[in-house]
C-alpha positions as CSV (number, residue, x, y, z in Angstrom):
1,X,1.1,21.5,-0.9
2,X,0.4,18.7,-3.5
3,X,4.1,18.3,-4.0
4,X,4.6,17.8,-0.2
5,X,1.8,15.2,-0.1
6,X,3.4,13.2,-3.0
7,X,6.8,13.4,-1.3
8,X,5.4,11.9,2.0
9,X,3.4,9.3,0.0
10,X,6.6,8.1,-1.7
11,X,8.4,7.9,1.6
12,X,5.6,5.8,3.1
13,X,5.6,3.5,0.1
14,X,9.3,2.9,0.2
15,X,9.3,2.3,3.9
16,X,6.4,-0.2,3.6
17,X,8.2,-2.1,0.8
18,X,11.4,-2.2,2.7
19,X,9.7,-3.3,5.9
20,X,7.9,-6.2,4.1
21,X,11.0,-7.3,2.3
22,X,13.0,-7.4,5.6
23,X,10.2,-9.3,7.3
24,X,9.6,-11.9,4.6
25,X,12.7,-11.8,2.4
26,X,10.6,-11.2,-0.7
27,X,8.2,-8.8,-2.3
28,X,5.4,-11.4,-2.7
29,X,2.2,-11.6,-0.7
30,X,0.2,-14.8,-0.4
31,X,-3.5,-14.4,-0.3
32,X,-6.2,-17.0,0.6
33,X,-9.2,-16.6,-1.6
34,X,-12.8,-17.0,-0.6
35,X,-13.3,-20.1,-2.7
36,X,-10.4,-21.9,-1.1
37,X,-7.7,-21.1,-3.6
38,X,-4.4,-19.4,-2.9
39,X,-3.0,-16.5,-5.0
40,X,0.3,-14.5,-4.9
41,X,0.6,-10.8,-5.5
42,X,3.9,-9.0,-6.1
43,X,4.0,-5.8,-4.0
44,X,5.2,-2.9,-6.2
45,X,5.3,0.8,-5.7
46,X,2.4,1.2,-8.2
47,X,0.2,-1.3,-6.3
48,X,1.0,0.2,-2.9
49,X,0.4,3.7,-4.2
50,X,-3.0,2.7,-5.4
51,X,-3.9,1.2,-2.0
52,X,-2.6,4.2,-0.2
53,X,-4.7,6.6,-2.4
54,X,-7.8,4.4,-1.8
55,X,-7.2,4.6,2.0
56,X,-6.7,8.4,1.7
57,X,-10.1,8.7,-0.1
58,X,-11.8,6.6,2.5
59,X,-10.3,8.6,5.3
60,X,-11.3,11.9,3.7
61,X,-14.8,10.7,3.1
62,X,-15.2,9.6,6.7
63,X,-13.4,12.4,8.5
64,X,-13.2,15.2,5.9
65,X,-10.3,17.7,5.7
66,X,-9.1,18.2,9.3
């Protein structure tokens, strides 16, 4: 079951990266900071994997295993 989850996670990551690259033409994301500054972040599979895992933990904490 864990192997199936990681397979779907990889597919989601690759689709998200390709969608962003088609939309913007790059893999960079510009973020406006609270103090008025601007920062850029490069979207990589490692970064998106961490964000997806964080979202999964939040969803499991709120809804449990359905």
